[in-house]
C-alpha positions in Angstrom: 9.1 -7.4 -8.9 8.6 -4.1 -10.5 7.8 -1.4 -7.9 4.7 -0.5 -9.9 3.2 -4.0 -9.3 2.1 -4.7 -5.8 -0.8 -6.3 -4.1 -3.8 -4.3 -3.0 -5.0 -3.7 0.5 -3.0 -1.3 2.5 -4.7 0.9 4.8 -4.9 4.6 5.7 -2.2 7.0 6.6 -2.0 10.8 6.9 -1.2 12.8 3.9 2.5 13.2 4.8 2.8 9.5 5.6 1.0 8.7 2.5 3.5 10.5 0.4 6.3 8.7 2.2 4.5 5.3 1.7 4.2 6.0 -2.1 7.9 6.5 -2.3 8.5 3.2 -0.7 10.4 4.7 2.2 7.9 5.7 4.9 9.1 8.0 7.7 6.3 7.0 10.0 7.4 5.7 13.4 11.1 5.6 12.4 12.0 6.1 16.0 10.1 2.9 16.9 12.0 0.9 14.3 15.4 2.3 15.2 17.4 0.9 18.0 18.8 -2.4 19.0 18.2 -5.9 17.7 16.3 -6.6 20.9 13.6 -4.2 19.9 13.4 -5.8 16.5 13.1 -9.2 18.1 10.3 -7.8 20.3 8.4 -6.7 17.2 8.9 -10.2 15.7 7.6 -11.8 18.8 4.4 -9.7 18.7 3.9 -10.9 15.2 4.2 -14.6 16.1 7.9 -14.8 14.9 9.4 -15.3 18.3 12.8 -17.0 18.2 13.5 -16.1 14.6 16.7 -14.2 13.7 15.2 -10.7 13.2 17.5 -7.7 13.1 17.3 -4.0 12.0 18.6 -3.6 8.5 20.7 -0.8 7.1 17.6 1.0 5.8 15.9 0.8 9.2 13.6 -2.0 8.2 13.5 -5.5 9.7 15.6 -8.3 8.3 14.6 -11.9 8.8 17.3 -14.3 7.8 15.6 -17.3 6.2 17.5 -20.6 6.2 16.5 -23.4 3.8 14.7 -25.4 6.4 12.9 -22.3 7.8 11.5 -21.2 4.4 8.8 -23.8 4.2 7.7 -23.4 7.8 7.4 -19.6 7.6 6.0 -19.5 4.1 8.5 -16.9 3.1 10.1 -19.0 0.4 13.5 -18.0 -1.1 16.9 -19.6 -0.8 19.0 -20.1 2.3 21.0 -16.9 1.4 18.0 -14.7 0.6 16.7 -12.6 3.5 13.3 -11.3 4.0 13.5 -8.1 1.9 15.0 -5.2 3.7 12.2 -3.0 2.4 9.7 -3.4 5.2 9.2 0.2 6.1 10.4 1.4 9.5 8.0 0.7 12.3 6.0 -2.0 10.4 5.1 -5.3 12.0 6.0 -8.3 9.8 3.3 -10.8 9.0 3.9 -14.5 9.6 3.9 -15.1 5.8 4.2 -12.1 3.5 4.3 -8.4 4.0 3.6 -6.3 7.0 1.4 -3.6 8.5 1.5 -0.4 10.6 -1.5 0.9 12.5 -1.6 4.7 12.4 -3.5 7.5 14.1 -7.1 7.4 15.0 -9.6 8.9 12.6 -12.1 11.3 14.0 -14.7 13.7 12.6 -12.0 16.3 12.3 -9.7 14.0 10.1 -9.6 15.4 6.6 -10.2 13.0 3.7 -7.0 11.8 2.0 -6.9 11.7 -1.8 -4.0 10.0 -3.6 -2.6 11.4 -6.9 -2.7 8.9 -9.8 0.7 8.0 -11.1 0.5 5.7 -14.1 4.1 4.5 -13.4 2.8 2.9 -10.2 2.6 3.7 -6.5 5.1 1.5 -4.7 4.6 -1.3 -2.2 2.4 0.3 0.4 -1.2 1.3 0.0 -3.9 3.0 2.1 -7.1 2.0 3.8 -9.1 2.3 7.1 -9.6 -0.2 9.9 -12.6 0.1 12.3 -12.8 -1.7 15.6 -16.3 -2.9 16.9 -17.5 -4.4 20.1 -19.1 -7.9 20.2 -22.8 -7.2 20.1 -24.3 -10.6 19.9 -25.9 -9.6 16.6 -23.6 -9.0 13.7 -20.3 -9.3 15.6 -19.8 -12.5 17.7 -23.4 -13.8 17.6 -24.3 -13.8 14.0 -25.1 -17.1 12.2 -22.2 -19.1 10.8 -22.0 -19.8 7.0 -21.8 -18.3 3.6 -24.1 -15.4 3.1 -23.9 -14.2 -0.5 -25.8 -11.3 -2.1 -25.6 -9.2 1.0 -24.6 -6.2 -1.0 -25.9 -4.6 -4.2 -23.9 -5.3 -7.4 -22.8 -1.7 -7.6 -21.2 0.7 -5.1 -23.3 3.5 -3.6 -22.7 7.1 -4.5 -20.4 7.4 -1.4 -18.2 4.6 -2.6 -19.6 2.2 0.1 -21.4 -1.1 -0.4 -25.2 -1.0 -0.1 -27.0 -3.6 1.9 -29.3 -5.6 -0.4 -31.7 -7.8 1.7 -34.9 -6.3 3.1 -34.4 -7.9 6.5 -32.1 -10.1 8.6 -30.0 -12.8 7.0 -27.9 -15.8 8.1 -25.0 -13.6 9.3 -26.6 -10.2 9.7 -29.2 -10.0 12.6 -29.2 -6.2 12.6 -29.4 -4.9 9.1 -29.6 -1.2 10.2 -26.0 -1.5 11.7 -24.6 -2.4 8.3 -24.4 1.3 7.4 -21.9 1.8 10.2 -19.5 -0.9 9.1 -17.6 1.5 6.8 -18.5 4.8 8.5 -16.9 6.2 11.6 -19.5 6.5 14.2 -18.7 7.7 17.7 -19.6 5.1 20.4 -20.1 2.4 17.7 -16.7 1.9 16.3 -13.1 3.3 16.4 -11.4 4.0 13.2 -7.6 4.0 12.5 -5.3 4.6 9.6 -3.5 1.4 8.6 -0.7 0.9 6.1 -0.2 -2.6 4.5 3.1 -3.4 2.8 3.1 -6.1 0.1 6.1 -8.4 -0.6 7.3 -9.9 -3.9 6.3 -13.5 -4.3 7.0 -15.5 -7.5 5.9 -12.8 -10.0 3.1 -11.3 -7.9 2.9 -9.2 -4.8 1.5 -10.7 -1.6 0.1 -9.7 1.8 -0.5 -12.8 3.9 -1.2 -13.3 7.6 -2.7 -16.4 9.1 -3.3 -14.5 12.3 -4.3 -11.0 11.2 -4.9 -9.1 14.4 -3.5 -5.6 13.6 -5.6 -3.8 16.3 -4.6 -5.9 19.3 -4.1 -3.4 22.2 -6.0 -0.7 20.1 -9.5 0.6 19.9 -11.9 -1.1 22.3 -9.4 -4.0 22.7 -12.1 -6.4 23.5 -10.3 -9.8 23.7 -11.7 -13.1 22.5 -9.2 -16.0 22.6 -6.4 -13.5 23.4 -7.1 -11.2 20.4 -9.1 -8.2 19.4 -11.5 -9.5 16.9 -14.5 -7.7 15.4 -13.2 -5.2 12.9 -13.7 -4.1 9.3 -11.2 -2.9 6.6 -12.0 -0.5 3.8 -9.7 0.0 0.8 -10.0 2.5 -2.1 -7.4 2.6 -4.8 -7.1 2.5 -8.6 -5.3 0.4 -11.2 -4.3 0.6 -14.8 -5.8 -2.2 -16.9 -3.1 -3.7 -19.1 -4.2 -7.2 -19.7 -3.1 -10.5 -18.2 -3.9 -9.3 -14.7 -5.5 -11.0 -11.8 -6.4 -10.6 -8.1 -6.9 -13.4 -5.6 -8.1 -13.2 -2.0 -8.2 -15.8 0.8 -9.8 -14.9 4.1 -12.6 -14.7 6.6 -15.1 -13.3 7.1 -17.0 -11.2 4.5 -15.0 -10.0 1.5 -16.3 -7.8 -1.3 -14.2 -6.5 -4.2 -15.6 -3.9 -6.6 -13.9 -3.0 -9.9 -15.0 0.1 -11.7 -17.8 0.3 -9.1 -19.1 -3.2 -10.0 -19.1 -6.3 -7.7 -16.3 -8.7 -8.8 -15.9 -10.8 -5.7 -18.6 -11.8 -3.2 -17.5 -13.8 -0.2 -20.2 -12.6 2.2 -20.9 -14.4 5.4 -19.2 -15.5 8.6 -17.1 -18.5 7.6 -13.6 -20.1 7.6 -11.1 -18.8 5.1 -12.5 -18.9 1.6 -10.8 -18.3 -1.8 -12.0 -16.1 -4.7 -10.1 -14.7 -7.7 -10.6 -12.3 -10.6 -9.3 -13.0 -14.1 -9.6 -9.4 -15.2 -9.5 -10.2 -18.9 -12.3 -12.7 -18.5 -14.5 -10.1 -16.7 -13.4 -7.1 -18.7 -16.6 -6.7 -20.7 -18.9 -7.3 -17.7 -16.9 -4.7 -15.7 -16.7 -2.2 -18.5 -12.9 -2.2 -18.8 -10.8 -1.0 -21.7 -7.1 -1.6 -21.9 -4.9 1.3 -21.1 -7.4 3.1 -18.9 -7.4 3.6 -15.1 -10.2 2.1 -13.0 -11.3 2.1 -9.3 -10.6 -0.9 -7.1 -12.6 -0.9 -3.8 -12.3 -3.7 -1.3 -14.2 -4.4 2.0 -13.3 -7.1 4.5 -14.7 -8.0 7.9 -13.6 -10.0 10.9 -16.9 -10.7 12.7 -16.4 -13.9 14.6 -13.6 -15.6 16.6 -11.4 -17.7 16.5 -9.5 -17.3 13.3 -8.4 -14.3 11.2 -6.9 -15.0 7.8 -6.1 -12.3 5.3 -4.2 -12.9 2.1 -4.1 -11.0 -1.3 -2.0 -11.9 -4.3 -2.0 -9.8 -7.4 -0.1 -8.4 -10.4 -2.5 -5.5 -10.8 -0.7 -2.2 -11.5 -2.0 0.0 -8.8 -1.5 3.7 -9.7 -2.4 5.4 -6.4 -1.5 4.7 -2.8 -5.1 4.6 -1.6 -7.7 7.0 -0.5 -9.8 7.9 2.5 -13.1 8.9 1.0 -15.3 11.7 2.4 -18.1 10.3 4.6 -21.6 11.2 3.6 -24.1 11.2 6.5 -26.3 8.1 6.2 
């Protein structure tokens, strides 16, 4: 895989860590990743890889030796002699399928916005976003109606680069429409926001991030447990890509997922539901999205986990992302 081609969705880091992530060799939490193979095994166990041969590689990353009979069961693929790539940055927790993540510092009102410089040669394999933890409220989180709930957001992003709630009242999965404005804004007493980095792994010509048990904020935030995990969170991703033709993006997950390209809604998987698939053939939608080859466009993605007891998160893409992600300034609602 070319380092310029990686899958979207990595979540927020500080400016210094962001630069390290763009270079593909993050210095964040290096001390946590250093040490014995026992510490590496502990990280693997926390990610659901207990018992697998995980060690610390020469670069400080985690190495998972994949045998031929293990490849199918782990979803990592590859030959018996091909290890999980020793490019998982230090301190990152490996997913059970592809890629890995690192939860960073808490975001407060004093946290400065982070803007990422565009580099048309590509960013690397780690991208920036924000994750916010919510409490179960019996309304929108753990209590909302189950089922697809499309057309929850307007077809264009708002001026603050956030989705705008479209219905005039409650819907199948949103009992308290007024709270929607807080899903992607940091509000004291309502949510707790953290920087999160997601690392994408090469996968048969695309880059992939896949977890069938995506619980990055266990033991973080409110840490309100349902079925042993901290559910009820939202993720927010802002990045950019260069349109070159022949590109696509596919997402599989639950619950709501909205992807905007050039500020226009391209994927709508609204609702509280089991894992659903949606994909974008960029060439097929280029006219509708206002895209011209050779130019750089925004890519904004919003995903929610609003109901137990599953949390699936997968993205596969060959988009050429040209920044490492952005924390946008928050405009008062």
